[in-house]
C-alpha angles and dihedrals in degrees: 000000000000090000090051091052091049092049092047089052090048092054091050090048092049091050091050092046094054091047092048090052088069094230144029121227131172115254124233119205113201115207098186143306093284097043129077116245125255115237115216124198135164148160142205128200138183125196141182128215128193129171135184105217114011139029103249127184091342120050098237106037092130085072094036122264135215091191090114110098140131140175137178144176121204134186132195139176142171104224095172136015112288090006125114129180122191137167137174133196113206140182132178145164126211109168107300094345124094096006089201091288107162112241137179100244094187139340115178146149123219130198118189114201091182139330090279099050140033139148131224129190139178128045099344133186110252112237115223128148124325100313115020096096093043103039090125094052100094092177090062096070144037100227130073096214119037115216096295098211088064104029106025111191091214098058103064093126089055101043108018108077146350134213104237138059146286144204118223142170149143125242122200110220096185110221091008092064121236138303127215130187143181123188119187144179130184150111129289116212116204129200132208091243094052126106098259092048091048090052092052092045088055093047094048098033095096125084130298094020125072129192111237105180149300128249133216121240146195119262132187132177151132137238119205127188129188113199098202127215087254106093110247097010121114134164126203139194127189132179131178142159126219099211120203102351105173143179137180134221136172129224108211100210131098114296092238088061094051100276126146139067121336124195117196123196125193137186117193118194107191138188123198125188124192137185125182131176125183118187125167105314095342130096120189122187138174131171138178127197128189120192119195119197128204110181141167135176132219120203117198090337096312125104112244093209144315131307114300117216124204139146141209131192142189135188139178141182125198147163135202132192127200109212096182140329094293106035134057134159133195144176135198139176122206138179125198125190124191092201123023090205093055108036096161097040095240097119098050097031092241093125112182091000087075095070147017126197120191132188112189133188117193134193121194127192124189108194088169133009088252098041126069129180121190138184125188139177126200131197107200135185121189133026107236094123101042091095094173096095094167091060093044107041097157113055136170141155097263115127122261138178136235130192121203127185128178142170125197131188124189140184 
């Protein structure tokens, strides 16, 4: 806790320092006359979350919470023709996730043989939809919170990057526009302070169950984009499979009553569709994501049954308008369903935990090119994404509000 408070203070100090400097410029580190320079960039942000009915994202938002911070420093260079090296160190805190633990967000090397084909290796950002690879780039969007059913701020260790490689390229199709692709394969390494682990700790944190650990997994997928002949219109499709994600928990009751160690395995084939249109000062976006789940559980080395199949989905539609160089506003509406066969929770008895519907209105102010201030209000129905059951014991489908505020400075 003390380390978190010190890091939080450091982020605030860094933000204040950049603002007091009266400008924010990228730094260039020169290694010598025969070596290319290293470009250094970074950012720091501080946010505030407050909600009327439930604790959401942070564990005390009903009282207002400043546990919504992030900071990063990234470096890049082009040591040889067609070669690019980039890396970013990142830390964040969203409630009880992140805890300001420094992490290597990405560190990769690219080699582009031609426009149509290149290779990338290392810890690479995983492309998916419009925002997955740029979730940390606050300047790239109007809203503070992206639609959380699709881009959950707590699950960066699960969705942000992989250790492996990818093939990428862009193909000009003349009058039909252009087509870009990236296909990847690698491993995802999870930590016990990440969003998925926190969710499982919450689920298995009540007697007689006990969380025993989360496991990394292999993931492969592809992101395709068609830049259509209509100026500003592009359509995307992504698919991936999280292969062999697993976790363990213990049931502390006598073995003859079902006690002992359980090991759950899960594969998650997923499809993600995107459409974006920018025209004049307008940006329109809509996306749909379908997660399939194929799971089985082993108890003390013996399978407890066959493979269980289920599916979840989420969609959103939004629009943003830029009035001038310093003011922009946006709105989106999103719906998330934990089970496509039980959208209202009546079949499984989940009630409001089966869905979450969110209408968000965002205001963005750009006092300087390197400084952004945002304010956002959400009207939410349903509780599917609360996760922190211990902090929200009484749940229903009544509507509730959330206020988010955030400022980001970059260099």
